Backbone bond lengths (Angstrom), bond angles and torsions (degrees), N, CA, C in turn:
res aa  C-N    CA-C-N  psi(-1)  N-CA   C-N-CA  omega(-1)  CA-C   N-CA-C  phi
1 L - - - 1.469 - - 1.520 109.91 -
2 A 1.318 116.14 146.41 1.457 119.91 172.04 1.503 109.57 -69.99
3 A 1.321 116.02 156.19 1.462 120.16 -176.66 1.508 112.00 -56.65
4 T 1.314 118.00 -33.32 1.459 120.87 -177.77 1.518 111.72 -71.70
5 Q 1.341 117.07 -12.27 1.461 119.54 -179.70 1.521 113.17 -97.79
6 L 1.352 117.52 -6.06 1.468 118.86 178.98 1.512 110.20 -69.36
7 P 1.342 117.44 147.34 1.462 119.76 178.28 1.523 110.58 -62.13
8 A 1.323 115.92 149.87 1.478 121.37 -176.61 1.511 110.40 -81.79
9 V 1.336 116.67 60.77 1.462 122.74 175.60 1.513 105.87 -120.97
10 C 1.335 117.75 98.84 1.448 121.82 -170.47 1.516 110.95 -131.73
11 S 1.316 116.74 151.59 1.462 122.21 171.60 1.515 107.40 -82.77
12 A 1.334 116.25 120.66 1.466 120.62 -172.28 1.518 111.02 -55.23
13 G 1.332 115.23 125.37 1.451 120.48 174.40 1.512 115.14 80.60
14 S 1.342 117.42 -5.65 1.466 118.46 -175.53 1.513 112.40 -93.55
15 G 1.324 115.51 -21.91 1.451 119.43 -176.13 1.507 112.92 77.44
16 T 1.355 117.39 6.43 1.460 120.99 -179.05 1.521 109.69 -102.09
17 C 1.321 117.34 123.36 1.462 121.70 -178.99 1.525 110.19 -112.90
18 G 1.330 115.20 171.41 1.450 121.11 177.03 1.509 113.84 79.11
19 L 1.349 118.88 20.05 1.462 121.43 -179.67 1.520 110.74 -70.80
20 S 1.348 116.10 149.43 1.454 121.49 179.07 1.528 109.94 -86.95
21 A 1.335 114.81 155.14 1.459 119.62 175.64 1.521 109.21 -61.90
22 G 1.300 116.40 130.99 1.459 122.01 178.72 1.515 109.99 -168.22
23 V 1.299 116.42 165.11 1.467 122.13 -178.75 1.522 108.26 -129.39
24 T 1.322 116.04 131.68 1.467 121.43 179.38 1.525 109.75 -106.08
25 I 1.346 115.07 128.40 1.463 123.13 175.46 1.532 107.37 -107.23
26 V 1.336 117.03 128.56 1.457 121.29 177.02 1.524 108.99 -125.97
27 Q 1.341 116.10 113.31 1.463 120.83 178.61 1.528 109.63 -82.88
28 S 1.306 116.39 135.80 1.473 120.16 179.43 1.521 108.79 -63.89
29 G 1.333 116.54 127.31 1.456 120.75 -177.97 1.508 113.85 73.27
30 G 1.328 117.43 3.73 1.459 120.71 178.15 1.506 115.07 89.12
31 T 1.328 117.68 -12.56 1.466 122.42 177.64 1.521 108.64 -140.83
32 T 1.324 115.85 169.50 1.467 121.08 175.54 1.515 107.98 -121.67
33 N 1.335 116.73 115.48 1.463 122.90 -176.54 1.522 109.75 -125.88
34 V 1.324 116.32 124.20 1.457 121.57 -178.48 1.531 109.58 -133.02
35 T 1.327 116.09 164.72 1.464 120.42 179.45 1.516 110.02 -130.90
36 E 1.327 115.17 147.55 1.460 119.43 175.07 1.527 111.40 -66.85
37 A 1.329 117.01 -16.82 1.464 121.12 178.30 1.523 112.30 -80.06
38 G 1.332 118.38 -2.42 1.455 120.08 174.78 1.508 116.18 124.20
39 G 1.325 118.78 -8.51 1.460 121.23 179.64 1.522 111.75 -69.62
40 T 1.335 116.96 128.76 1.460 121.54 -179.64 1.529 110.49 -112.34
41 D 1.318 115.32 171.62 1.454 121.94 174.74 1.529 106.70 -147.53
42 S 1.320 117.40 177.42 1.455 119.11 -176.53 1.527 110.99 -148.40
43 Y 1.332 114.27 163.05 1.455 121.17 170.59 1.525 107.73 -145.95
44 T 1.336 116.01 163.34 1.456 120.10 -179.90 1.523 110.69 -113.38
45 V 1.327 113.44 154.71 1.460 122.16 179.62 1.534 107.22 -128.24
46 V 1.323 117.08 134.19 1.461 120.68 177.47 1.522 108.72 -150.59
47 L 1.330 116.19 149.67 1.462 120.55 176.62 1.519 109.96 -80.78
48 N 1.323 115.84 153.12 1.466 120.99 -179.41 1.523 113.17 -89.93
49 A 1.332 116.67 -19.31 1.461 120.40 -177.00 1.518 109.68 -149.44
50 A 1.319 116.28 154.57 1.457 120.56 -178.60 1.528 110.60 -62.68
51 P 1.332 117.74 130.99 1.464 120.61 178.61 1.524 110.30 -83.90
52 S 1.315 116.81 165.84 1.463 122.04 177.11 1.523 111.88 -83.66
53 A 1.354 116.63 -15.71 1.471 123.19 178.01 1.525 106.81 -160.56
54 D 1.313 115.92 -176.54 1.473 119.36 179.95 1.525 110.98 -58.08
55 V 1.328 114.98 141.34 1.463 122.16 177.04 1.525 108.27 -118.53
56 T 1.328 116.41 132.20 1.469 121.92 174.53 1.516 108.82 -107.86
57 V 1.328 116.16 123.91 1.464 121.83 173.19 1.519 107.35 -102.63
58 T 1.322 116.15 117.01 1.463 121.77 179.29 1.519 109.57 -88.27
59 V 1.327 115.99 130.94 1.470 123.49 -177.46 1.522 107.39 -109.60
60 S 1.347 117.04 118.55 1.480 121.29 -171.70 1.520 110.99 -123.85
61 P 1.336 118.33 97.04 1.463 120.63 177.28 1.528 111.05 -79.87
62 D 1.331 116.23 152.75 1.459 118.71 172.45 1.538 109.46 -82.14
63 A 1.341 116.75 -171.63 1.460 120.56 -173.12 1.523 113.57 -71.80
64 Q 1.323 118.32 -8.96 1.458 121.17 -176.80 1.535 113.17 -89.45
65 V 1.317 117.44 -18.18 1.469 120.17 -174.19 1.527 111.16 -135.11
66 G 1.334 114.68 159.46 1.454 121.82 172.61 1.513 109.40 -121.35
67 V 1.341 116.66 159.86 1.465 121.46 -179.96 1.518 109.29 -131.77
68 S 1.329 115.08 156.66 1.468 120.61 -177.58 1.519 112.84 -74.54
69 A 1.307 117.01 -21.36 1.466 120.99 178.78 1.517 109.10 -150.49
70 T 1.325 116.64 136.13 1.464 120.21 179.16 1.521 111.91 -95.25
71 S 1.339 117.66 -4.65 1.461 119.83 172.76 1.525 109.54 -151.40
72 L 1.323 115.17 146.48 1.460 122.83 178.27 1.522 107.75 -125.64
73 T 1.329 117.35 137.71 1.458 121.17 179.72 1.526 110.01 -114.09
74 F 1.314 115.22 127.28 1.462 122.51 175.99 1.527 108.42 -114.44
75 T 1.321 117.14 134.62 1.455 121.84 179.51 1.527 109.90 -107.32
76 T 1.315 115.20 178.19 1.465 119.44 177.09 1.523 111.35 -67.59
77 A 1.337 116.67 -15.65 1.465 120.10 178.90 1.524 112.68 -98.51
78 T 1.357 117.55 -25.39 1.476 120.75 -173.69 1.518 113.10 -115.07
79 W 1.329 117.99 10.64 1.465 120.95 -173.28 1.522 113.27 -59.52
80 N 1.351 116.88 -28.53 1.465 120.22 -175.34 1.525 113.26 -99.63
81 I 1.345 116.36 13.65 1.466 121.08 176.92 1.534 108.34 -101.95
82 P 1.340 118.94 113.53 1.470 120.64 -178.37 1.535 111.69 -60.25
83 Q 1.312 115.81 139.74 1.463 122.25 174.74 1.533 108.76 -111.86
84 T 1.318 115.72 142.71 1.471 121.38 -172.78 1.521 111.33 -99.22
85 V 1.333 114.96 135.45 1.470 122.43 172.20 1.523 107.22 -113.02
86 T 1.332 115.83 122.96 1.463 120.78 176.27 1.521 108.98 -94.00
87 V 1.335 115.58 132.71 1.464 121.90 -176.08 1.528 109.51 -110.89
88 S 1.316 116.20 135.30 1.470 121.97 175.38 1.523 109.01 -129.77
89 A 1.325 115.75 156.05 1.469 120.62 177.60 1.525 109.30 -89.56
90 V 1.316 116.39 143.93 1.463 121.15 172.83 1.523 107.88 -74.18
91 D 1.332 115.99 121.61 1.472 121.04 -177.60 1.520 109.44 -87.44
92 D 1.339 115.30 83.22 1.458 119.80 177.53 1.527 109.83 -90.24
93 A 1.311 116.54 -179.23 1.467 121.26 -178.62 1.517 112.02 -103.54
94 I 1.323 116.73 14.58 1.463 121.19 -175.86 1.531 110.21 -92.72
95 A 1.321 115.91 130.40 1.467 120.50 176.85 1.528 108.13 -81.30
96 E 1.336 116.27 98.19 1.455 121.37 -174.91 1.524 112.96 -109.48
97 G 1.334 116.32 -10.86 1.453 118.50 -171.86 1.521 109.97 68.24
98 A 1.325 116.52 -163.54 1.460 119.86 177.45 1.523 108.96 -66.96
99 H 1.328 116.31 127.74 1.456 120.41 -179.47 1.525 108.80 -145.02
100 T 1.312 117.44 -175.64 1.460 121.08 -175.79 1.525 111.31 -132.16
101 G 1.328 113.94 160.18 1.457 122.00 170.36 1.509 108.58 -130.37
102 T 1.325 116.74 155.85 1.457 121.21 -176.30 1.522 110.70 -124.96
103 I 1.337 115.44 136.71 1.461 122.23 176.94 1.523 107.31 -118.17
104 T 1.326 116.63 121.58 1.457 120.98 177.95 1.530 109.73 -104.96
105 H 1.318 116.18 164.04 1.460 121.98 -175.51 1.531 109.88 -138.41
106 S 1.322 115.25 147.85 1.466 120.98 172.14 1.521 108.29 -144.42
107 A 1.329 116.21 154.76 1.460 121.18 -176.50 1.522 110.50 -124.61
108 S 1.334 115.25 152.15 1.459 120.43 175.39 1.525 109.42 -147.34
109 G 1.330 115.79 147.46 1.457 121.99 176.19 1.515 113.85 89.40
110 G 1.312 115.58 160.25 1.455 122.84 172.07 1.507 116.32 60.36
111 G 1.338 117.29 22.93 1.457 120.37 -177.80 1.519 113.58 86.45
112 Y 1.320 116.82 8.33 1.470 121.44 -177.91 1.534 113.69 -107.09
113 T 1.326 116.91 -3.03 1.459 119.16 -177.31 1.526 110.98 -58.68
114 G 1.354 114.96 126.75 1.457 120.57 176.13 1.500 116.34 82.53
115 V 1.355 118.99 2.14 1.469 118.54 178.33 1.525 109.80 -66.68
116 S 1.302 116.20 150.79 1.468 121.49 179.29 1.530 109.25 -77.61
117 I 1.341 115.90 130.55 1.466 121.46 179.12 1.524 108.01 -128.82
118 A 1.303 116.32 135.64 1.467 120.78 -179.75 1.526 111.26 -63.96
119 S 1.325 115.27 148.98 1.464 121.51 171.53 1.528 109.28 -87.35
120 V 1.317 115.42 165.24 1.463 121.65 173.97 1.525 107.90 -118.71
121 T 1.332 115.99 128.09 1.461 121.53 174.93 1.523 108.81 -102.35
122 A 1.317 116.18 122.83 1.462 121.32 -179.99 1.524 109.85 -99.99
123 N 1.323 116.60 130.27 1.461 122.12 174.90 1.522 108.55 -87.61
124 I 1.340 115.98 125.15 1.458 121.22 -171.76 1.525 110.50 -113.55
125 T 1.333 116.06 127.94 1.463 121.89 172.66 1.523 108.09 -93.68
126 D 1.324 116.00 123.92 1.474 121.67 -177.41 1.524 110.40 -79.05
127 N 1.338 116.12 153.72 1.467 120.25 173.94 1.522 111.79 -120.76
128 D 1.323 115.70 18.60 1.470 121.18 178.94 1.524 109.44 -116.49
129 T 1.322 115.89 143.32 1.459 121.43 179.89 1.521 108.99 -127.29
130 A 1.324 116.17 130.98 1.462 120.12 176.27 1.523 109.30 -66.95
131 G 1.305 116.14 125.95 1.460 120.35 179.82 1.514 110.63 -161.70
132 V 1.318 115.94 165.99 1.462 122.80 -179.91 1.522 108.42 -130.08
133 T 1.318 115.90 130.22 1.462 121.26 178.58 1.526 109.95 -104.48
134 I 1.336 115.42 126.06 1.469 122.99 176.25 1.531 107.98 -106.02
135 T 1.339 117.03 127.70 1.467 121.10 178.43 1.529 108.91 -126.61
136 Q 1.318 116.14 113.43 1.466 120.84 178.80 1.532 109.55 -82.76
137 S 1.321 116.56 135.17 1.463 120.28 178.84 1.524 109.25 -62.82
138 G 1.326 116.51 127.41 1.456 120.40 -178.30 1.510 113.52 72.28
139 G 1.322 117.63 4.69 1.453 121.50 177.48 1.513 114.96 88.53
140 T 1.326 118.16 -11.49 1.469 122.83 178.28 1.525 108.99 -141.05
141 T 1.329 115.34 168.99 1.466 120.27 175.39 1.526 107.74 -122.44
142 N 1.334 115.63 116.74 1.465 122.07 -176.85 1.521 109.45 -128.25
143 V 1.318 116.41 124.34 1.467 121.48 -178.71 1.527 109.71 -132.10
144 T 1.330 115.01 164.09 1.464 120.88 -176.92 1.521 109.29 -129.73
145 E 1.329 116.65 133.84 1.467 119.29 175.89 1.528 109.32 -61.33
146 G 1.321 114.85 123.54 1.459 119.90 -179.93 1.510 113.96 76.75
147 G 1.341 116.73 8.28 1.463 118.50 -175.88 1.511 113.65 -144.39
148 A 1.330 116.21 -124.97 1.459 122.99 -168.47 1.540 112.91 -60.25
149 T 1.319 113.86 138.14 1.465 121.34 171.04 1.538 108.97 -102.17
150 D 1.300 116.93 174.71 1.460 121.49 175.58 1.527 107.30 -145.10
151 T 1.324 116.06 172.04 1.459 120.49 -177.16 1.531 111.57 -138.04
152 Y 1.322 114.22 160.89 1.466 121.06 166.60 1.522 107.40 -145.87
153 T 1.328 115.98 163.50 1.458 120.02 -179.09 1.521 110.77 -114.44
154 V 1.328 113.83 155.29 1.464 122.48 179.72 1.526 107.76 -130.35
155 V 1.335 116.90 134.79 1.461 120.73 177.17 1.526 109.09 -149.34
156 L 1.332 116.65 149.16 1.463 121.30 177.21 1.528 110.14 -82.42
157 T 1.321 116.74 154.44 1.465 120.87 179.64 1.516 112.91 -96.24
158 S 1.331 117.97 -9.57 1.468 120.49 178.48 1.526 108.98 -151.72
159 Q 1.310 115.31 158.41 1.455 120.98 -178.74 1.517 110.86 -69.08
160 P 1.329 118.12 127.86 1.476 119.51 179.77 1.516 111.32 -81.67
161 A 1.327 115.14 159.84 1.457 120.66 178.19 1.527 111.71 -74.55
162 S 1.320 117.22 -23.06 1.460 123.80 176.87 1.523 106.99 -157.73
163 N 1.331 117.46 -174.05 1.460 120.22 -176.07 1.529 111.79 -59.98
164 V 1.333 114.78 141.21 1.465 122.44 177.16 1.527 108.51 -117.63
165 T 1.325 116.16 130.60 1.462 121.54 175.03 1.517 108.90 -106.29
166 I 1.339 115.93 126.70 1.456 121.77 173.49 1.516 107.60 -102.25
167 A 1.326 116.30 112.98 1.467 121.06 176.88 1.522 108.42 -83.16
168 V 1.330 115.42 125.94 1.468 122.59 -179.15 1.524 106.91 -105.67
169 S 1.353 116.35 116.55 1.468 120.47 -170.13 1.527 111.10 -123.98
170 P 1.350 117.73 95.40 1.461 120.22 176.92 1.530 111.08 -79.27
171 N 1.334 115.83 153.18 1.465 117.61 173.26 1.529 109.22 -80.58
172 A 1.333 116.46 -171.97 1.473 120.51 -171.79 1.516 113.42 -68.11
173 Q 1.319 118.65 -11.60 1.463 121.34 -178.99 1.531 113.44 -85.10
174 L 1.338 116.55 -12.76 1.463 120.26 -171.40 1.520 111.99 -136.31
175 T 1.321 115.53 160.38 1.461 122.16 165.03 1.526 108.03 -127.84
176 T 1.321 115.46 157.25 1.461 120.34 179.66 1.522 109.63 -132.85
177 S 1.322 114.53 169.59 1.465 120.48 -174.91 1.523 113.39 -77.60
178 G 1.335 118.88 -6.42 1.468 119.80 172.59 1.509 114.64 124.70
179 N 1.334 115.07 178.86 1.463 122.07 -179.59 1.529 111.44 -73.87
180 L 1.319 116.42 165.90 1.458 121.96 -176.02 1.528 109.48 -126.43
181 T 1.335 116.23 145.82 1.461 121.45 175.15 1.524 109.23 -124.42
182 F 1.330 115.42 128.86 1.455 121.90 176.09 1.528 108.93 -114.73
183 T 1.325 115.99 140.89 1.464 122.13 178.91 1.527 109.29 -113.03
184 S 1.329 115.41 176.01 1.466 119.32 177.38 1.523 111.61 -68.70
185 A 1.359 117.05 -11.53 1.470 120.64 179.54 1.520 112.36 -96.54
186 N 1.349 118.29 -32.65 1.479 119.58 -174.00 1.524 113.20 -114.68
187 W 1.341 116.95 15.13 1.470 120.59 -173.80 1.510 113.21 -59.81
188 M 1.350 117.80 -26.93 1.466 119.52 -177.09 1.523 113.20 -94.37
189 T 1.329 116.51 3.87 1.471 121.09 178.17 1.523 109.37 -96.37
190 A 1.334 116.29 117.34 1.466 120.90 -177.74 1.525 110.98 -64.21
191 Q 1.337 115.76 137.72 1.462 121.88 175.94 1.528 109.07 -111.72
192 T 1.335 115.37 146.84 1.472 121.55 -172.16 1.517 111.55 -100.18
193 V 1.321 115.07 135.96 1.464 122.30 172.44 1.530 107.32 -111.06
194 T 1.329 116.16 126.49 1.460 121.02 176.86 1.525 108.87 -97.38
195 V 1.339 115.79 131.87 1.465 122.32 -176.07 1.528 109.05 -110.80
196 T 1.333 115.16 132.96 1.462 121.57 179.41 1.525 109.06 -128.39
197 A 1.326 117.27 139.23 1.466 120.83 175.57 1.521 110.18 -78.90
198 V 1.336 115.68 140.01 1.468 120.03 173.61 1.526 107.92 -72.28
199 N 1.322 116.47 123.96 1.471 121.71 -176.40 1.526 109.36 -89.43
200 D 1.353 114.53 80.19 1.464 118.84 179.80 1.530 109.80 -88.21
201 A 1.334 115.75 -179.37 1.463 120.56 -177.48 1.526 111.75 -103.89
202 I 1.340 116.37 16.79 1.464 120.90 -176.50 1.525 110.10 -95.02
203 A 1.355 115.86 131.28 1.468 119.90 176.59 1.526 108.03 -80.53
204 E 1.328 116.78 97.99 1.463 121.54 -174.41 1.522 112.67 -109.46
205 G 1.328 116.07 -9.42 1.456 117.33 -172.27 1.519 109.72 67.75
206 T 1.316 115.72 -166.21 1.461 119.15 175.61 1.530 108.89 -67.91
207 H 1.319 115.41 126.34 1.456 119.75 -178.45 1.524 109.04 -141.43
208 A 1.309 118.09 -171.54 1.467 120.97 -172.79 1.524 110.77 -134.80
209 G 1.312 113.68 155.99 1.464 121.61 171.89 1.519 108.82 -132.08
210 T 1.324 115.68 157.61 1.458 120.48 -176.40 1.527 110.34 -126.54
211 I 1.332 114.74 139.60 1.466 121.34 175.88 1.524 108.04 -119.40
212 T 1.311 116.35 121.52 1.469 120.52 177.01 1.525 109.77 -103.79
213 H 1.336 115.33 164.79 1.464 120.67 -175.99 1.526 109.44 -138.76
214 S 1.305 115.79 147.69 1.459 121.40 173.13 1.520 108.66 -143.17
215 A 1.328 115.96 151.47 1.461 120.86 -177.01 1.518 110.57 -119.96
216 S 1.331 115.16 151.33 1.461 120.73 175.32 1.523 109.39 -146.76
217 G 1.338 115.27 143.70 1.456 121.30 176.18 1.517 113.62 90.75
218 G 1.329 115.02 158.95 1.451 122.04 171.20 1.505 116.35 64.00
219 G 1.336 117.56 21.30 1.457 120.70 -176.74 1.515 113.54 86.16
220 Y 1.313 117.70 6.85 1.471 122.25 -177.92 1.528 113.30 -105.05
221 T 1.304 118.00 -4.94 1.459 120.75 -175.92 1.529 111.09 -58.09
222 G 1.354 114.85 126.94 1.452 120.66 174.03 1.510 116.36 82.90
223 I 1.342 118.86 2.24 1.466 118.92 179.65 1.533 109.67 -70.32
224 S 1.311 115.72 158.90 1.468 121.70 179.27 1.533 109.95 -80.66
225 I 1.332 116.32 131.53 1.462 121.91 178.55 1.524 108.30 -131.56
226 A 1.309 116.20 136.64 1.466 120.77 -178.71 1.525 111.50 -64.29
227 S 1.313 115.50 149.60 1.469 121.43 172.13 1.532 109.33 -88.70
228 V 1.312 115.41 166.92 1.471 121.79 173.57 1.506 108.29 -118.98
229 N 1.326 116.33 126.75 1.460 121.92 175.31 1.539 108.83 -102.41
230 A 1.322 115.55 124.44 1.454 120.26 -178.56 1.527 109.33 -107.24
231 T 1.313 115.30 134.64 1.469 121.19 172.55 1.514 108.19 -88.87
232 I 1.354 115.38 128.61 1.460 120.29 -174.19 1.539 109.08 -113.05
């Protein structure tokens, strides 16, 4: 065909005609990196060829990320002007460590309906750490053989991915009220452990007992948890 017979689908200023419908995604710096602490990043979206009518590009983030716009509109006049999408991380309370979020795209209108568009994967830096806080009533734990008990509380510092069991393990000098289970719904509600001295027949004077703790499940397995020393 002579040049005058080619369809009027051209890259502005390039002198190249006959381009196919397509969408180009360009991530700033080549990657997209965001933080739950507030750090954002961006990428641009632009059409590869002039559309026959307005084109809408739908931007669909998953539950891990947010975007500045969920749809972009390109016209026959603005199709070759890149539009910017700003990406942010969802600041949840879950200790996930480094993880990712995915943003997918779809197009409709102007001859672009159903074209394949690349996804964007965002690298997310977490701001939550799996941990357990132990708070002794009055700052210490003091119990009496055959008499007074004492208590302390246990609470998680971040939302677990699933149920977490805290095993409460007293030594032979003490007993406790039992193990604790935290869920993704009650993880921030402190639970109470009651401590009782074993009433043996040994004249030991003032002595001490120790309670250790271990966690399992929900991303908490193997984390370090403080012990409780009780004065008896």
